[in-house]
C-alpha positions in Angstrom: 287.3 93.0 28.2 285.4 90.2 29.6 283.7 90.5 33.0 283.6 86.8 33.7 284.3 85.1 37.0 287.7 84.0 35.6 289.0 87.6 35.2 290.1 88.2 38.8 291.9 84.8 38.8 293.6 85.6 35.5 294.8 89.0 36.8 296.0 87.4 40.1 297.8 84.7 38.2 299.5 87.1 35.9 300.5 89.3 38.9 302.0 86.4 40.7 304.0 85.4 37.6 305.2 88.9 37.1 306.2 89.6 40.7 309.6 87.8 40.5 310.4 89.7 37.3 309.6 93.0 39.0 311.6 92.0 42.1 314.6 91.0 39.9 314.6 94.1 37.6 312.6 96.9 39.3 311.9 98.0 35.7 308.4 99.1 34.8 309.0 98.5 31.1 309.9 94.9 31.8 306.9 94.5 34.1 304.6 95.9 31.5 306.0 93.7 28.8 305.6 90.6 31.0 302.0 91.5 31.7 301.4 92.0 28.0 303.0 88.7 27.2 300.5 87.1 29.6 297.7 88.7 27.7 296.9 91.6 30.1 296.3 95.0 28.6 294.7 98.2 29.8 292.7 98.1 33.0 293.6 94.5 33.7 297.3 95.3 33.4 296.9 98.2 35.7 295.1 96.0 38.3 297.9 93.5 38.0 300.5 96.2 38.5 298.7 97.3 41.7 299.1 93.7 43.0 302.7 93.4 41.9 303.8 96.8 43.3 301.4 96.5 46.3 300.2 100.1 45.7 297.1 102.1 44.9 295.5 102.9 41.6 297.2 106.2 41.0 300.7 104.8 41.5 300.0 101.8 39.4 298.7 103.9 36.6 301.8 106.1 36.7 304.1 103.1 36.7 302.2 101.4 33.9 301.4 104.4 31.7 304.8 106.1 32.1 306.8 102.9 31.2 309.5 103.9 28.7 308.1 101.4 26.1 304.9 103.6 25.9 306.9 106.7 24.9 306.0 106.4 21.2 302.3 105.9 22.1 302.3 109.0 24.4 304.1 111.1 21.8 301.6 110.1 19.1 298.7 110.8 21.4 300.1 114.2 22.4 300.8 115.2 18.7 297.3 114.1 17.7 295.7 116.0 20.5 297.7 119.1 19.6 296.7 118.9 16.0 293.1 118.4 16.9 293.2 121.3 19.2 294.9 123.5 16.6 292.3 122.5 14.0 289.5 123.6 16.3 290.8 127.0 16.9 289.4 130.0 15.0 291.9 132.0 12.9 
């Protein structure tokens, strides 16, 4: 993630471009995909989500991270964490 001066402008431009998509669909999966298509990932995508939804960080994180398209990622993460935790337990 670059911290250059163009970063805030790039986030704002992506949010402005994604807002009509959000207003037309109200679908967080579609919003996330639009932001990804515009090259925003992770923190930058959450910041853009805050702008689009006009909400705080917690709500934007929930909307972005709970998007249906992330289900496979969440399931993989949860399985991995369960396996790691089980491997660390004493018999």
